[in-house]
N, C-alpha and C positions, 0 to 999 in steps of 0.2 A: 506471723504469721503462723500459725498451724493451722490443715489441714485434713481433719481423719475424715473419711467417707463413715454413715448413720447409714447402718443398713434397718434400726428400725419406723426412721422415717423413710425409707426408702416403699418399705411394709406398711405403711402410715396412708400414700402415696397412690401406692398398686390397687391400698383397698380405697378407696377415692373413687379410681377409674371402672375398679367395676360397678359401687354401688350407683353409677351419672351409668356408666353403658344401661346397669341392669329396670326397663322398664314392661310395664303389661303388658300377655299375650294373648292376644284374642285364642276365647277356647276354637279349639279345631284347626284345621287342616290348614295352610298356610300356601302363597305363592314356588318361596322360598326353597319348603317344607320336597316340596314333589320335583324341581333343575335335577338333585343330585343327588344320594342315596337315597332309596329309600329305609334301608337296612337300620343304616347310621341315623334319620331323619325320625323312627319310629324309636330306638331308644334314645335320646336326645329330650323325645320329648316323657320318657317314661326314668327317664334319671341315671338313666344305665349307664349311659357316659357323663364321666366326674367334667368336674367346674375346669373351665380353663386355665391349664396352668398360668406363672407370675410372664410367662418368658409371649407367652402363646396370646395373653389377654394386651400385652402394650404391644403385636403386630395386630390387634383387632382395631384399638384406642389409635394407630395414623390410620387406617383405612376412614372412618368415622368423622378424624378431624383434615382427615382432605375433602372428604362429600362436606363437611359444614361451610366446613369454604367454598366451592364447586355451589353450589347451591346461597351464599347468599346466608347462609344458617338455618334459610329457609325450616318450618318443620315437614318431618316429611308427609306424606296423603296414604289413610288408606282405603283397602278399598277393599270390595263388598261382590262376590256372582258365583247364585252354584252352589255354595258350599264352600267356597274360598274365601280364606280371604290374605292381604298382599298389603305395602307400606309401599309406594312410590319413594324413592327417592326428592326430588322435585319438576315442579309441573308447572313450565317457563307461564310468561301473559300474554302465549295462543294456544292455551291450555295442551302441549303440549309434553308428553311423558321423558323425563330423568331418571337416566339408571349412573349412577360413580362409584366406579371402582380403582381400591388401587392396586398393586400389582409391581412385584420387586424384579421384576422375565422385563427381554428385550425391549423396547419400543420398533423392534424391525423386527416383534414377529407378528407374526399376520393377527389379525384383532381375531376375526371368523373360525380363529382355534379352538377356540375360549362357547364352543353354544351355545354354556348351560347363563351365556353371559346373557343373550336373544331370546331363553327361551322363559328366562325368567320378564325383562325389560315389556319380554312382547306378548307378556300372559296381561298386566299387568296398564297396554296399548289396548289390547281386547276387550280385558274391563270399561277402559271411561272407553268403550268403542272410537276412538282414533283407529289413524291405521299409519302415524306416524311419528316419529319417535328420536329421540337419541342417545348416545350412549358415551357419557365422560369416559378416556378412561385416564388414570394419571398412572404413569410409568417413574415409579420413583427413582432406579438412575438409568434414568434411558432409555441409550444405544449402551449403555457401557464399554464407554467412549474412552474416561477415562484404566482404563484396560485394556487400550492396548495396546501396547508398544505401536504401530504406523496409523494415524488418521482414518476412519473411517472415509469414506468418500462423499462431500458435501458433508458432515459434520461441524458442526457449532464448536464454536473454543469458549472453554470452561465453559459449555454444559453439561448440563447431571438429568436434573432432573423436566419431566417434556409430556408434557398435556396431548391429548388427545382428543376434536373432537366426532360420535359417528352417525352422522343422518340416515337411519332405515326407516326406508316408507317398503311397507309392506300389500300382500295383495286382501281385500278380507277372509277368500280360500287361506293363502295360508297361515291367518292368523286363527281359521274356524280349528284347523287343522292342528295347530300349536295348542289351543286349548280343548280339541278333548282329550290329546294329549297328558294337559294338567287335569283333567279330572280323574283322566282312565286311574292311574295315577296317585289321586288324592281318595283315591276305592279304596283301592289297595292301600295308603295308609288309615281311612276310617273304616272298612269291617277289621282287620290282624285285632287281632289281641293282640298281639304281644307282638317282637320288635321279630321274634326269631320266626312263629311267620310270614311276616311277612322275601315276599323266594327272592337270593339272592345276586341275583343275574342284576336286579334292578343300577346299575351304576356304573358310573366311564370307570376301565378300568385305572384308570390312574391313582383315581381313587383309594384304590386297600395303601398302597405305600402313608401313605396318612393320616388311615385311621383305627385308631381306640379299642376299637372293637377286635378288631385282624392284631392289633399288638397286640394285650390282651389277651388273645389266644379264643376269644368268643365264636366270634366269625371268622371262615376259612376263607374269606373273601372269592377270590378268582376275578375270568374273564369279567367285565361285564356288558352291559349289550346294547347299551347309548352310541348314537350317534359320535365319531372320533377318540372310541374307544384304545 
């Protein structure tokens, strides 16, 4: 038996993955544009940010594959309100919206540290006229028990991946406040003629470490003004 790596076939497979992930995007501002760095969202829309690298593409594909299984292969549900579009990952039999996330972070980390998760799903909840939602988080490496010399208290032997589902219930006032913020950020994006016109502080501080604009020297970055920055 002879075994050889086939880089050309890797490239072909990545091309197929990239094609499968490309879907027509509704023109205008999307909820997902408003929950993280506004400058980056505007630059992405202008084509300033290059397409994902093969490595990044594979990471994204893991999240989409997990979403597909968690939702039972259900199609995303398109939403629209006040000039802003969105795509809810899943709507259950009771009409409640779901958002599915996959992360390499530890399952021990408080899910509320990820405020942008709740901003995104809360926006979909408001757009649907609901107050109850579900956030499903697939922790790919679980609690990282496989890296511990001493078992964590309560650890399940051999456990690796962990799925958690959180029920979130909002008050109407909370959702109104959240949506007001989404519309405010959406207006900034819609009115800016270029990404350079978007004020640089509209982001979480941690985003700069992962931003193509900063790495390329196009944006100075800096401290963000979003919560938990």
